[in-house]
C-alpha positions as CSV (number, residue, x, y, z in Angstrom):
1,M,-0.8,-44.3,28.0
2,S,-1.1,-43.0,24.7
3,W,-3.3,-40.2,22.8
4,S,-4.6,-40.4,19.3
5,T,-3.8,-37.3,16.8
6,R,-7.2,-35.6,17.9
7,E,-6.8,-36.3,22.0
8,I,-2.9,-34.9,21.7
9,A,-4.3,-31.9,19.9
10,E,-7.0,-31.6,22.1
11,L,-4.7,-32.1,25.2
12,A,-2.1,-29.4,23.9
13,G,-5.1,-26.8,22.8
14,T,-4.1,-27.3,19.4
15,S,-5.7,-28.4,16.0
16,L,-5.4,-31.3,13.9
17,R,-4.2,-30.0,11.0
18,A,-1.4,-27.9,13.4
19,V,0.1,-31.1,14.5
20,R,0.3,-32.7,11.0
21,H,1.7,-29.6,10.2
22,Y,4.2,-29.4,12.8
23,H,4.7,-33.5,11.7
24,E,5.6,-32.1,7.9
25,V,7.9,-29.3,8.9
26,G,10.0,-31.6,11.3
27,L,8.9,-29.9,14.6
28,L,7.1,-32.9,15.9
29,E,8.6,-36.5,15.1
30,E,6.1,-39.2,13.9
31,P,5.0,-41.7,16.7
32,E,4.5,-45.1,16.2
33,R,1.4,-47.1,15.2
34,R,-0.8,-49.7,16.9
35,A,-1.7,-53.0,15.0
36,N,-4.7,-50.8,13.3
37,G,-2.2,-48.0,11.8
38,Y,-3.3,-45.5,14.1
39,K,-1.0,-43.2,15.4
40,Q,-0.2,-43.3,19.3
41,Y,1.6,-40.6,20.8
42,G,2.9,-40.5,24.4
43,V,4.3,-38.3,27.0
44,P,7.0,-37.2,25.5
45,H,5.7,-36.1,21.9
46,L,2.8,-34.2,24.5
47,V,5.3,-32.0,25.7
48,R,7.2,-31.2,22.8
49,L,3.9,-30.3,21.2
50,L,2.9,-27.7,24.7
51,R,6.4,-26.2,24.1
52,V,6.0,-25.4,20.2
53,K,2.4,-24.1,21.1
54,R,4.1,-22.1,23.6
55,L,6.4,-20.4,21.3
56,V,3.4,-20.1,18.5
57,D,1.5,-18.3,21.1
58,L,4.6,-16.0,21.8
59,G,5.0,-14.8,18.0
60,F,7.4,-16.8,17.1
61,S,7.6,-18.2,13.3
62,L,8.1,-21.9,12.6
63,N,11.6,-21.5,11.5
64,R,12.7,-19.6,14.4
65,I,11.2,-22.2,16.8
66,A,13.1,-25.3,15.3
67,E,16.2,-23.0,15.8
68,T,15.2,-22.4,19.6
69,V,12.6,-25.4,20.8
70,D,15.9,-27.8,21.7
71,E,18.0,-24.3,23.3
72,D,18.8,-25.9,27.1
73,Q,19.8,-22.0,27.6
74,H,17.7,-19.3,27.9
75,P,17.3,-18.0,24.3
76,G,17.7,-14.4,25.2
77,R,18.8,-13.0,21.9
78,A,15.7,-15.0,20.1
79,L,13.3,-13.2,22.4
80,R,15.0,-9.7,22.0
81,T,14.7,-10.5,18.1
82,L,11.1,-11.5,18.7
83,D,10.5,-8.3,21.0
84,A,11.7,-5.9,18.5
85,E,9.5,-7.3,15.5
86,L,6.5,-7.4,18.0
87,A,7.0,-3.8,19.1
88,A,7.2,-3.1,15.1
89,T,3.7,-5.1,14.4
90,I,2.1,-3.1,17.2
91,E,3.1,0.2,16.0
92,R,1.9,-0.4,12.4
93,L,-1.2,-2.0,14.0
94,Q,-1.7,1.4,15.9
95,R,-1.1,3.6,13.0
96,A,-3.6,1.1,11.0
97,R,-6.1,1.8,13.7
98,L,-5.8,5.7,13.7
99,E,-6.5,5.4,10.0
100,L,-9.4,3.4,9.9
101,A,-11.1,5.8,12.7
102,T,-10.5,8.6,10.0
103,L,-12.1,6.4,7.2
104,I,-15.0,5.7,9.5
105,E,-15.5,9.4,10.6
106,Q,-14.5,10.8,7.1
107,R,-16.7,8.0,5.6
108,A,-13.6,8.3,3.1
109,P,-12.8,5.4,0.9
110,A,-10.3,2.8,2.3
111,D,-8.3,2.3,-1.0
112,L,-6.5,5.7,-0.7
113,P,-4.0,6.9,2.4
114,A,-5.5,9.3,4.8
115,E,-3.3,11.9,3.5
116,L,-5.5,11.7,-0.1
117,T,-8.9,11.5,1.9
118,P,-10.8,13.4,-0.7
119,G,-13.4,16.3,0.7
120,E,-16.9,16.4,1.3
121,A,-17.4,18.4,-2.5
122,T,-14.2,16.6,-3.9
123,V,-15.7,14.7,-7.3
124,L,-13.3,11.3,-7.9
125,S,-14.0,9.4,-10.9
126,E,-12.8,5.9,-11.4
127,T,-10.3,6.9,-13.5
128,D,-9.0,9.7,-11.3
129,R,-9.1,7.4,-8.3
130,S,-7.3,4.6,-10.2
131,L,-4.1,7.5,-11.2
132,L,-4.5,8.9,-7.5
133,L,-3.8,5.5,-6.2
134,V,-1.1,4.4,-8.2
135,M,0.9,8.0,-7.5
136,T,0.5,7.2,-4.1
137,R,3.7,4.5,-4.8
138,L,5.3,7.5,-7.1
139,M,5.3,10.2,-4.5
140,D,7.3,10.8,-1.5
141,G,5.7,12.1,2.0
142,E,5.7,15.6,1.6
143,Q,4.4,15.3,-2.3
144,L,1.7,12.9,-0.5
145,R,0.2,16.2,1.8
146,T,0.6,18.6,-1.0
147,Y,-1.4,16.8,-3.0
148,G,-3.9,15.8,-0.5
149,A,-4.4,19.7,0.3
150,L,-5.4,19.6,-3.2
151,V,-7.6,16.5,-3.3
152,R,-10.0,17.8,-0.3
153,G,-10.6,21.0,-1.7
154,L,-10.9,20.5,-5.3
155,P,-14.4,21.1,-6.1
156,A,-16.1,20.0,-9.5
157,H,-15.3,21.7,-12.3
158,P,-16.6,21.7,-15.9
159,V,-13.0,21.0,-17.8
160,N,-12.4,18.1,-15.5
161,R,-15.6,16.6,-16.6
162,E,-15.4,17.4,-20.1
163,F,-11.7,15.8,-20.3
164,E,-13.4,12.6,-18.6
165,A,-15.7,12.5,-21.3
166,L,-13.5,13.6,-24.4
167,S,-13.9,11.1,-27.2
168,G,-10.7,9.0,-28.4
169,D,-11.3,10.5,-32.0
170,A,-12.0,13.9,-30.8
171,G,-11.1,17.0,-33.3
172,E,-8.1,19.2,-33.3
173,H,-10.3,22.0,-32.3
174,V,-11.8,20.5,-30.1
175,R,-8.5,19.4,-28.0
176,Q,-7.0,22.5,-28.6
177,D,-10.2,24.2,-26.7
178,L,-9.7,22.2,-23.7
179,V,-6.2,22.4,-24.0
180,E,-5.9,26.1,-23.1
181,R,-9.0,25.7,-20.4
182,M,-6.7,23.1,-18.8
183,V,-3.9,25.3,-18.8
184,S,-5.7,28.1,-17.4
185,Y,-7.5,26.3,-14.6
186,L,-4.5,23.9,-13.5
187,L,-2.5,27.1,-13.0
188,R,-4.8,28.8,-10.9
189,L,-4.5,25.7,-9.3
190,W,-0.8,25.9,-8.7
191,Q,-0.6,29.1,-7.4
192,D,-3.1,27.8,-4.6
193,H,-0.8,24.6,-3.9
194,P,2.8,26.0,-4.8
195,G,4.6,22.5,-4.4
196,L,2.3,20.8,-7.1
197,P,4.3,21.2,-10.0
198,G,7.4,19.0,-8.3
199,L,4.7,16.0,-8.6
200,Y,4.3,16.4,-12.5
201,T,8.3,17.2,-12.9
202,A,9.3,14.2,-10.2
203,V,7.9,12.1,-12.5
204,A,8.7,13.5,-15.9
205,E,12.5,13.6,-14.7
206,G,12.5,10.6,-12.6
207,K,13.6,7.1,-12.3
208,E,13.1,5.3,-15.6
209,S,10.8,2.6,-13.5
210,V,8.5,5.3,-12.4
211,R,8.3,6.7,-16.0
212,E,7.4,3.4,-17.4
213,T,5.0,2.7,-14.7
214,M,3.3,6.2,-15.3
215,G,3.4,5.9,-19.1
216,T,2.0,2.3,-19.1
217,V,-1.0,3.3,-16.5
218,L,-1.8,6.6,-18.3
219,R,-2.3,4.6,-21.4
220,E,-4.2,2.3,-20.4
221,L,-6.7,4.8,-18.4
222,Y,-6.8,7.4,-21.2
223,N,-8.0,7.3,-25.1
224,P,-5.1,8.9,-27.6
225,A,-7.5,12.0,-27.4
226,Q,-6.8,12.6,-23.4
227,L,-3.5,11.6,-23.4
228,N,-3.0,13.5,-26.4
229,V,-4.5,16.8,-24.3
230,L,-2.5,15.8,-21.1
231,H,0.6,16.2,-23.2
232,R,0.1,18.9,-24.6
233,T,-1.2,20.9,-21.4
234,Y,1.9,19.9,-19.6
235,V,4.3,20.7,-22.0
236,I,2.5,24.5,-21.5
237,L,2.5,24.4,-17.9
238,D,5.8,23.2,-17.4
239,E,7.8,26.1,-19.8
240,S,5.5,28.1,-17.9
241,T,6.6,26.9,-14.9
242,R,10.4,27.3,-16.1
243,L,9.9,30.5,-17.2
244,R,8.4,31.7,-13.8
245,A,11.9,30.1,-12.3
246,G,14.0,31.8,-14.7
247,R,12.3,35.4,-13.9
248,N,12.4,34.6,-10.3
249,T,15.8,33.9,-10.2
250,A,16.5,36.8,-12.4
251,E,14.7,39.3,-9.7
252,R,16.5,37.9,-6.9
253,R,20.1,38.9,-8.6
């Protein structure tokens, strides 16, 4: 007795596409054809296909199946490797479920990690969200948690709205006024969140790739006046931080 491609796929509990793909990658030999050109599969093909499907259902990749399907001995090493991979996958999925539960409960944006879930009073512009998303790839776990504490408790503030609305051709007086108020505002934030200065110095003093990435992102997200205000603000803040650190060192002596 012989079966067509559709029939053997149904018998094995798989799809036509899967059978054809197994032919392409060499896991299943092409059968002989009838006079009318149709393939005729026999029992050896069915047994082989069932073995392949069994390993696929267990989670083996097709490359690993090719290495183990013909082994006569118990594939203990391959099974232990697969078990470790599945354990890692289960752990990752469990973490994902916990994050999903948090996102659903807090009605939080799905594109940001749980550590950076904004608070109810937090107002983030599209530019803020874009920058924040990039920064998640440049910060370590401790920095993410510190920054997350800020984001969750960050209230709306006029200086943020003014910076967002600053036009690219804003005059020097407007820029300087905004710089002074941003410095004052950020200093207060840093007093409440002492770990924040490290986020910016880490970027400024970090790897070349980090600096290049942030430079590219900032130039894309902000206009020339905003970039100028940011630079001047953080130059002042950096100097203030260094002076404060120097005073603290002197006092300890």
